[in-house]
C-alpha positions in Angstrom: -4.6 41.9 52.5 -3.0 38.4 52.8 0.0 38.9 54.8 2.2 36.8 52.3 1.6 39.2 49.4 4.7 41.9 50.3 6.9 39.4 52.2 9.5 37.3 50.1 11.6 34.7 52.1 15.1 34.7 51.5 18.7 34.4 53.2 22.1 36.3 52.9 22.6 34.8 49.5 19.6 36.8 48.2 20.4 38.7 45.0 18.9 41.6 46.3 21.8 42.1 49.0 25.2 43.7 47.9 28.3 42.3 49.4 28.5 45.4 51.7 25.1 44.6 52.8 26.0 40.9 53.6 29.2 41.9 55.1 27.5 44.3 57.6 25.0 41.5 58.6 27.8 39.0 59.3 29.9 41.5 61.3 26.8 42.3 63.4 26.1 39.2 64.4 29.8 38.4 65.1 29.5 41.6 67.4 26.2 41.2 68.8 25.7 37.3 69.5 22.3 35.8 70.3 21.9 34.3 73.6 20.6 30.6 73.1 17.3 31.5 75.0 16.4 34.5 72.9 13.9 33.9 69.7 15.9 36.6 67.9 14.4 39.4 65.7 13.0 39.2 62.1 15.0 41.1 59.5 13.9 42.4 56.3 15.4 44.0 53.0 13.1 46.3 51.0 13.3 46.0 47.3 10.6 48.2 46.2 7.2 47.4 47.8 8.6 43.9 48.5 10.0 43.2 51.6 12.6 40.1 51.8 12.5 38.3 54.8 16.2 37.6 55.8 15.8 34.1 57.6 19.7 33.9 58.5 20.2 37.5 59.3 21.0 37.3 63.3 19.5 40.0 65.2 19.2 39.5 69.1 15.8 40.8 70.4 17.6 43.4 72.6 19.1 45.1 69.8 16.6 45.6 67.8 16.5 49.6 68.5 20.4 49.8 67.8 20.2 47.7 64.6 17.6 50.0 63.1 20.0 52.8 63.8 23.4 51.2 62.5 22.0 49.2 59.5 22.5 50.5 56.0 19.9 52.0 53.9 17.0 49.1 53.2 17.0 47.1 56.2 13.7 46.9 58.3 12.7 44.9 61.1 8.9 43.5 61.3 6.1 44.0 63.8 2.2 44.5 64.0 -0.1 47.0 65.3 -3.4 46.2 66.8 -6.4 49.1 66.6 -9.2 48.2 68.8 -12.4 50.0 68.2 -15.5 50.5 70.4 -18.4 52.3 70.7 -16.2 54.9 72.5 -13.7 55.2 69.8 -10.3 54.1 69.6 -8.4 52.2 72.1 -4.4 53.1 72.6 -1.8 52.9 75.5 0.3 56.2 76.3 4.2 55.5 76.4 5.7 57.8 78.8 9.3 57.3 77.1 8.2 58.4 73.9 5.5 61.0 74.9 2.9 59.5 72.3 -0.1 57.2 72.4 0.2 54.1 70.4 -1.7 51.4 69.3 -2.6 47.8 71.0 -1.5 45.1 70.8 2.2 45.8 69.6 5.3 44.3 69.1 8.1 43.1 67.0 8.5 39.9 65.2 10.6 36.9 66.1 12.6 35.4 63.9 10.3 32.4 63.3 7.6 34.7 62.6 9.2 36.6 60.2 7.5 35.1 57.0 3.9 35.8 58.7 3.3 39.0 60.7 -0.3 37.6 61.6 1.5 35.5 64.1 3.1 38.5 66.0 -0.5 39.7 66.1 -2.0 36.9 68.1 1.1 36.4 70.4 1.0 40.0 71.3 -3.0 40.0 71.8 -2.7 37.1 74.4 0.1 39.0 76.1 -1.6 42.5 76.2 -5.4 42.4 75.8 -7.9 41.9 78.3 -11.5 42.6 77.8 -13.8 41.3 80.3 -17.4 41.8 81.4 -17.8 44.0 84.9 -19.8 41.4 86.1 -17.0 39.1 85.2 -19.2 36.5 83.8 -17.3 36.7 80.7 -13.8 37.7 78.6 -13.8 38.2 75.2 -11.1 37.4 72.2 -11.7 37.9 68.5 -12.7 34.9 66.0 -8.9 34.1 64.8 -7.5 34.1 67.8 -6.1 30.5 68.4 -7.0 30.3 72.3 -7.7 32.7 75.1 -6.3 30.9 78.3 -3.3 33.2 78.5 -5.7 36.0 78.2 -7.9 34.6 81.0 -4.6 34.1 83.2 -3.8 38.1 82.4 -6.9 39.1 84.3 -6.0 36.7 87.2 -2.8 37.8 87.9 -4.0 41.2 88.9 -7.3 39.9 90.9 -9.9 39.1 88.1 -11.5 35.8 88.2 -13.7 35.0 84.9 -16.4 32.4 85.6 -16.4 31.1 82.3 -13.4 29.2 81.6 -13.4 29.4 77.7 -13.3 32.7 76.0 -16.4 34.3 74.4 -15.6 34.8 70.6 -16.5 38.2 69.4 -16.1 39.6 66.0 -13.4 39.2 63.4 -10.1 40.4 62.6 -9.4 42.3 59.8 -6.2 42.8 58.0 -6.0 46.5 57.0 -2.5 46.3 55.5 1.2 46.9 55.4 2.5 50.0 56.8 6.3 51.3 56.1 7.1 53.0 59.5 10.0 55.1 58.3 11.3 56.8 61.4 11.7 53.7 63.0 12.5 51.1 60.0 9.7 48.8 60.6 7.3 46.8 58.5 4.1 46.7 60.3 0.8 44.4 59.6 -1.8 46.6 60.9 -4.8 44.7 62.3 -8.0 46.0 63.2 -10.6 44.5 65.9 -14.5 46.0 66.4 -16.1 45.2 69.2 -18.3 48.4 69.2 -21.4 46.1 69.2 -20.5 44.8 72.5 -23.6 45.5 74.5 -22.9 44.6 78.1 -21.0 46.9 80.4 -17.2 45.7 80.2 -13.6 47.2 80.6 -10.5 46.7 78.6 -7.0 46.2 80.3 -3.5 46.5 79.4 -2.1 43.6 80.9 1.3 43.3 79.6 4.2 42.7 82.2 6.3 45.8 82.8 9.9 45.6 81.8 11.0 45.9 85.3 8.6 43.2 86.8 4.9 43.0 87.3 1.7 44.4 86.0 2.2 48.1 84.3 -1.1 49.4 85.8 -1.1 51.9 82.3 -5.1 52.8 81.6 -6.1 52.3 78.4 -6.9 55.6 76.8 -10.1 56.2 74.2 -9.1 58.7 71.5 -11.5 60.2 69.2 -12.0 58.7 65.4 -12.4 62.3 64.4 -10.1 64.5 66.0 -7.5 62.1 67.7 -8.0 63.5 70.8 -8.5 61.7 74.2 -12.0 61.2 75.1 -11.6 59.4 78.2 -10.2 55.7 79.9 -10.9 52.4 80.5 -10.4 52.5 84.4 -9.7 49.4 85.6 -12.9 47.5 86.8 -14.8 50.7 86.5 -15.4 50.5 82.9 -15.2 53.4 80.3 -14.8 56.7 82.1 -15.3 60.0 79.9 -12.9 62.9 80.7 -15.5 65.5 79.6 -17.0 65.6 83.4 -17.5 68.8 85.7 -15.5 69.5 88.6 -16.6 68.5 92.3 -17.6 71.6 93.9 -14.4 71.6 96.1 -12.2 71.1 93.0 -13.9 74.1 91.3 -13.3 76.1 94.2 -9.6 75.1 94.6 -9.1 75.8 90.8 -11.2 79.3 91.2 -11.1 82.1 93.4 -10.8 80.1 96.3 -13.6 81.0 98.7 -12.4 80.1 102.3 -14.1 81.0 105.5 
């Protein structure tokens, strides 16, 4: 699906908006001014299966969650979710705040990305995803990503130096389509990257800065495509680690009858 098929570019004078809708947006912008260094959040108004990207709607990025709660019916924000498939099933990230597994890369659209949500995926990929060979000979990005320098630097921040300066291009990005996430009031573009054919030993890290600063250290979880259950993790430089291992004898003793002398 082309990213422009469901997005119409408009403004606050759009005929799709009622007077009350326009008044709400103007009042919200006045009460929640956007800082000069804030890229702002893309705002949409739903009309059937189309979404009007309101180019002059002003919502600060830090107010995006509260905006979704306060806005009248019909308003949405935009974003993207990536789905990385491997030979070990589907990759995901745990979110301790909301207690669920979420796809990655993922993020919400800035105002200048509102007309093309593919741009959000590209930005978030470079910030969040680091796929690298365990011998440090290469790191991998899909065809369609503008460059991989930021991805490589993400690895260096946590002490992984890759021998190759340039990324190895692997596979294509496939746009699955738009998903309307009603609970969070988000228009999401879903994009898939299939790396199941990667034959060298490798690992995957989630490298986005934590909101309090520094690397979050969250392991990449692996979910079964059949059951949705967690079947393993990508454990740093160890690569894929399944979770169906047996217990060490000492652990088995502790969990069992505790046979001590």
